[in-house]
C-alpha positions in Angstrom: -28.7 3.3 -8.5 -30.4 0.8 -10.1 -29.5 -2.7 -10.2 -32.2 -4.8 -13.2 -30.6 -8.2 -12.5 -30.5 -10.2 -9.2 -26.9 -11.2 -9.1 -26.0 -7.8 -9.9 -27.4 -6.2 -7.2 -26.6 -9.4 -4.5 -22.5 -9.0 -5.6 -23.8 -4.9 -4.5 -24.8 -5.2 -1.7 -21.8 -5.1 1.4 -22.2 -8.6 3.1 -23.8 -9.2 6.9 -26.4 -5.3 6.1 -30.0 -6.2 6.0 -32.1 -4.8 3.3 -35.4 -3.2 2.5 -38.7 -4.4 0.1 -41.5 -1.7 -0.7 -44.9 -1.7 -1.8 -45.3 0.5 -3.6 -49.2 2.1 -3.2 -51.0 4.8 -4.5 -52.2 5.6 -1.4 -49.1 4.3 1.5 -46.3 2.7 0.9 -46.1 -0.7 3.0 -42.1 -0.9 4.5 -40.7 -4.5 5.8 -36.9 -5.2 6.5 -34.5 -8.1 6.5 -31.9 -9.4 9.4 -28.3 -8.5 8.7 -27.7 -12.0 7.5 -30.6 -11.6 5.3 -32.7 -14.8 5.6 -35.2 -13.3 7.2 -38.6 -10.8 6.4 -40.5 -9.1 8.8 -43.3 -6.2 8.1 -42.2 -2.8 9.5 -44.0 -0.2 8.9 -46.7 1.3 6.8 -46.3 4.8 5.1 -49.4 6.7 4.3 -48.1 8.6 0.8 -48.8 12.6 0.5 -45.9 13.5 -2.3 -42.5 12.1 -3.2 -40.3 14.4 -0.9 -41.7 13.9 1.8 -42.2 9.8 1.5 -38.6 9.6 0.1 -38.5 11.6 3.3 -39.5 9.0 5.4 -37.9 5.8 3.7 -34.4 7.4 3.5 -35.0 8.1 7.3 -35.4 4.1 8.1 -33.5 3.7 5.9 -30.3 5.9 7.9 -31.3 4.7 11.2 -30.8 1.1 10.6 -27.8 1.2 8.0 -29.6 -0.6 5.5 -27.4 -1.9 1.8 -29.9 -2.1 -0.3 -33.4 -1.1 -1.7 -36.2 -3.9 -3.5 -39.5 -2.5 -4.2 -42.5 -4.6 -5.9 -43.5 -4.6 -10.0 -46.4 -4.6 -10.2 -47.0 -6.5 -13.3 -50.2 -7.5 -14.9 -50.7 -11.0 -14.6 -49.5 -11.7 -17.9 -45.9 -10.0 -17.2 -46.7 -7.7 -18.9 -46.1 -3.8 -17.8 -48.8 -1.7 -17.1 -49.8 2.4 -15.3 -48.6 0.4 -12.5 -45.5 -0.7 -13.1 -43.9 2.5 -15.0 -45.1 4.7 -11.7 -42.9 2.4 -9.8 -40.3 2.6 -12.4 -40.3 6.7 -11.9 -40.3 6.0 -8.4 -37.3 4.8 -8.4 -35.7 6.6 -10.7 -36.1 9.4 -8.5 -35.4 7.4 -5.1 -31.7 6.9 -6.9 -31.0 11.0 -6.8 -31.3 10.5 -3.1 -29.3 7.8 -1.9 -26.3 5.8 -3.5 -27.1 2.2 -1.9 -28.2 -0.1 -5.1 -32.6 -1.1 -5.8 -33.8 -3.3 -7.7 -36.8 -4.9 -8.3 -39.4 -8.1 -7.5 -41.3 -9.3 -9.1 -45.0 -9.2 -6.3 -47.5 -10.7 -8.4 -49.6 -12.5 -5.8 -47.7 -10.8 -2.5 -51.3 -8.9 -1.6 -53.1 -12.0 -2.5 -50.7 -14.2 -0.2 -50.7 -11.3 2.7 -54.0 -11.4 2.7 -54.7 -15.3 3.5 -51.5 -15.5 5.7 -53.9 -12.0 7.4 -57.6 -14.5 7.0 -55.3 -17.7 8.1 -54.6 -15.5 11.0 -58.3 -14.1 12.0 -56.5 -10.6 11.7 -59.9 -8.5 11.8 -60.5 -6.6 9.1 -59.8 -3.4 10.3 -56.5 -4.2 11.4 -56.2 -6.6 8.1 -56.7 -2.3 6.0 -54.4 -1.2 8.7 -50.9 -4.0 7.9 -51.8 -5.5 4.6 -49.6 -2.7 3.0 -45.5 -4.1 5.0 -47.3 -7.3 5.1 -46.8 -7.5 1.1 -44.1 -6.0 1.1 -42.1 -8.8 3.7 -43.5 -11.3 0.7 -42.2 -8.7 -1.6 -38.6 -9.2 1.3 -39.2 -12.6 1.3 -38.7 -13.8 -2.3 -35.6 -11.3 -2.8 -34.1 -13.3 0.3 -35.0 -16.7 -0.6 -33.8 -15.5 -4.2 -29.9 -14.0 -2.8 -30.0 -17.1 -0.4 -30.1 -19.4 -4.1 -27.7 -17.3 -5.8 -24.9 -17.8 -2.7 -25.1 -22.0 -2.9 
């Protein structure tokens, strides 16, 4: 079930279960997960994209193994807020994934998440090679943390 409203997504989530954040690229998918209290996002892994069925199979393995309650997909809006081809691709991915799982799926504006992830990795003095290996799941962590902070705000 795809929910475009954060409040609806929050209502659809069972309590005390983690959620995941995805940074959907053309070559890779960055994956991050939250803790059960949904307060901290942790980068998990980067999936090398092959084709949708294989990508979805790996995501569903992660979801099942970690008993995740929801999916937050980074929405790559243009800087002016308009939707381009990458947004259409992300929405199509969500529609296809929705057919394979009944957990709620929502979107989070991911503008500048990769920039923030790159900056954090540079500040941590991460080598260029290592940055290339982890940038996508670190960006997924920024996407997920944004949603977790919003969910916590809705609770208060």
